N, C-alpha and C positions, 0 to 999 in steps of 0.2 A: 504493500500500500504506500501511496505517496500522500503528502499533506496537500493543503489547498492554497499554498503560497502562490500569489500571482494569478490564481484562477479567478474568473469572473462569474458571479452568481446573479441571476435575475430572479428575484423573489417577489411574488405577488403577496399583498397583505403583510408586508414586512415592517410596518410601523409599530407593531406591538405583538404580544403573545408568542405563539409558536414560531411564526415567521421571523420575528425579531431575534428570538433565541437561536434559531438556525444561523441567522446572519452573524450574530455575535460569536458563535462558535467558529465559524469560518474566518471571521476577522482576526481571531487570535493567531491564525496561521499567516496573516497578511494577505487575505483575499480581497478582491474588489466586489462590492455589493451594490447592485442596482435595486433601490428600494421602490418598488412599484405599488403604490397604495393611494387611497383617496384622501386620507386625513392630512390636510395642510394646515388647518387651524385647530386649536385645542377644542376638544369635545367634552361636554359636562359629564358623560358617562363612560368615556373611552380614554384611557391613558395613552399619551404619546402621539406624535405626528411624524411625518416623513423626515422632518428636520431634526427633531430630538433623537430619532433613530439614527440618523446620519452622524450626529455628534457622538452617540454611544459607540457606533461602529468604528469611528476614527479613534476614539479613546482605547478601544480594544485592540487596535493595531492594524485595522483594515482601511481601505479606501471606500468612500461612499458616494453614491450618486442618487440623491432624492428625486423621484419622478412622480408627479401627480398623474395617476392613472386610474381610470374606471375600466375594469376589465370587460365591461359591456360595450365599450366604445372601440370599434374596429380601428379607426384612424389613430386614436390615442395609444392603443396597444402597439400598433405597428411602429409608430414614431418613437415610442419609449424603448422598444427593443433595439431599433436601429441606433438610437442615441447611445444606449448602453454599449452596444457592440463597437461603435465608432470611438467612444470615449476611452474604452479600455482595450481596444484592439482585438475584440472577439467576445464570445459568450461560451462558457464551458458547461454551465449548469443552469437549468431552469427548475425552480421550485414552485409548483402550483399549489399555493397555500390559501389564497383568497377563497372565502366561502360565505354563503348566506344560509341562515337557519331559521326555521319556524316550525315548532313541533305541535301542529294542530291537525285535528281530524278533517276530513274532506269538507264537511258543511261549514266549518269555521275558517277555511283557508281562502283568503281573498285572492282573486286571480292576479292582481298586481304583485302580491307576494310570491305566488307560484311562479310568475314570470321572472321575478328577481332571482329566486333560487336557481332556476334553470339557466338563466343568462350568466350568472356569476359562476356557478359550480361547473356544470357540464360544458356549456358553450364557452365560458371563459377559459377553462382548461384546454379545450380543443384549440381555440383561437391563439392563445399565448404560445402553445407548442407549435402550431402551424407557422406562425410568423418568426419564431426563433429557429426553425429548422435550418435555414440557410447558414446561420451562424454556427449551430451545433455541428453541422456536417464538416466544418473546418477545424473543429477542436480535436485535441489529442485524446482526451478521455471524457467524451460528452455524456452527461446524465440529465434525465428528466425525472423529477420526483413529484408524485402526487400525494398530498395529504388526504388519503381516501381509504375506505375500508376494504377488507377482503370481500370477494364476491360470494357471499354466503346467502344465496337467494332463498331465504326462508320467510314464510308468511308473517311471522311475528315481528320481523324488522320493518315491515311495510304497514301493518294493520293500523297503527296508531298515528302515523304521519306519512301518508302515501307520497305527498308532494315532495317533502324533504328527502325521503329515502330514494325516490326516483332520481332527484338531482344529484345526491351524493354518490349513489352507485353509478351515475353517468360518468363521474370522474374516474371511477375504477374500470369502467368499460373502456375508457380511453387508454388506460394502462394496458389492458389486455390486447387491444387492437394495435396501439403504437409499438408495443414490444415486438410483436410479430412483423409489423411493417418496417420498422427501423433496424431490425437485427442485422441485416446485411450491411447497413451503413455503420455499424459499430456504436450506435447510440443506445445507451441503456435507458430503459423506462421501468420504474418501479413505484410501488405504493408503500406508504408508511402510515400506520394507524396505532393509536394508544390503547393499551389494554384497559386502562382506567381513565376516568375523566381527568382533564388537564385544567389547571387553574388559569383560566383565560376570562376575558370579558364576556364571551358567549355563555360560559358556565355561570358566571356571576349574575348576568342580566337576563338570561333567557331560560337556561336549563334548570338551575337549582339553588341559586342564591348562596349565602354565606355557609350554610351547612354542607353543601356539596363542594364548595371550595376547600373546606377543611378535609374532606374525604378524597381530595384529588392529589395528583402528582404535579410537580412543577414543570413548566415547558422545557426545562433543561434535559429531561429524559428524552424528549423527542429530538432536541438539538443534537444530543450525543449519538442517538441512533441514526439520524440523517447524516451526520458527519461520517459515521462508519460506512454507510451506503455510498456516499459520494466519493469516497477514496478508493473504492473497489474498481478493478479493471472493467470498463464498460462492456467489453466483448464477452466477459465471463459471468456477469451478474446482471441479468435483465429479466423482466417478466415476473418479478416476485412481489407478493403481497405480504409485507413484513409487519409484525407486531413489535412495538418498541422494546419491551423487556426480553422477549425471545431472541431478538436480534442481538441485543447487548450481551445477553448471557453467552451466546455463541462467540462473542468477541472477548470473553473472559471477565466480564463485569460480574461481581458477586454481591456488592453492596447496593441494594435497591432502596433501602430506607432513606438514603441521602436525598432521594427525589420526593419524599412525602412532604406535603404542606404541614400536616399535623400528624406525627407518628402515633398519637394516642387514639386516632380515629381509624376505623376500618376503611379500606379503599373502596371506592365506588366503581364498579365495572362500567365501561363505556358501551355505547350502542355498537351493534354490528360485529362484536367479537364472537366467533363461532363457538357453540357450546362445547364442542369436542377439543377445543384448543386450550389446554391447561397451562398455567403459569410455569416457568422454569422452576427447578427444585429449590433454587436460592431465593425465590420470590414468595412472600406471604402477603395475602390480602387482609390479614387480620391486624388489629391494633398492636403496636409495639408495647410490650409490657415495660413498666418503669423499672 
């Protein structure tokens, strides 16, 4: 494995949460980060902007390019990708992290929200990857990483929020298709998903509030797992649907309690984790005894 020094990452939704954590982990190697996100001005419920993220990335040792990008806007995406490629002399990695969520049953799902989830999640992922393809084809070890779940097509993952599940699994279907389509080009396409909920704004504001935040892991577990994936040879590791702790355990990590927000609280399993996928032997979902 090589590190990410001098590599250029184009990360959607990198102004906060998991996207920013991945950016900061790469920045520690001296990577270049294109921060493609919508938040240019402070938001009352959302921490961070593309500019605060850029400052953090620079402090961590990387180079940052903040870009105001709505992944629903074709022209904005194309221009941002080309600007990143021209500014840093190429693009080595695309991380499709931007996502929209609403966990409502069919009758309570507004069609504007349905459209938003599909435009951001599945369409945005497809479009960002499509426009980045000419740059990735020139890279030495190109990777595309989706923050999306394993394709476990079970009724219970859809029954309570059909619209969101369709949009999220759309990202994973891109992984399945792109991995096959780009294999001969040497472009790796993989998915990464957390076994537990992650302490992000989505969990705090939409999914479960303070209680679920305490039962979550920090974004750093996803950052460390993404870092391990992006360092792998692209021709040897593609088409995989990875769970964060399983991947890290295979990399030799044994201390997973370091990622808990509150060790005294049992961990909350995330959506879409297959029932037959058990945690590694070194992982406990139970509270850590004092």
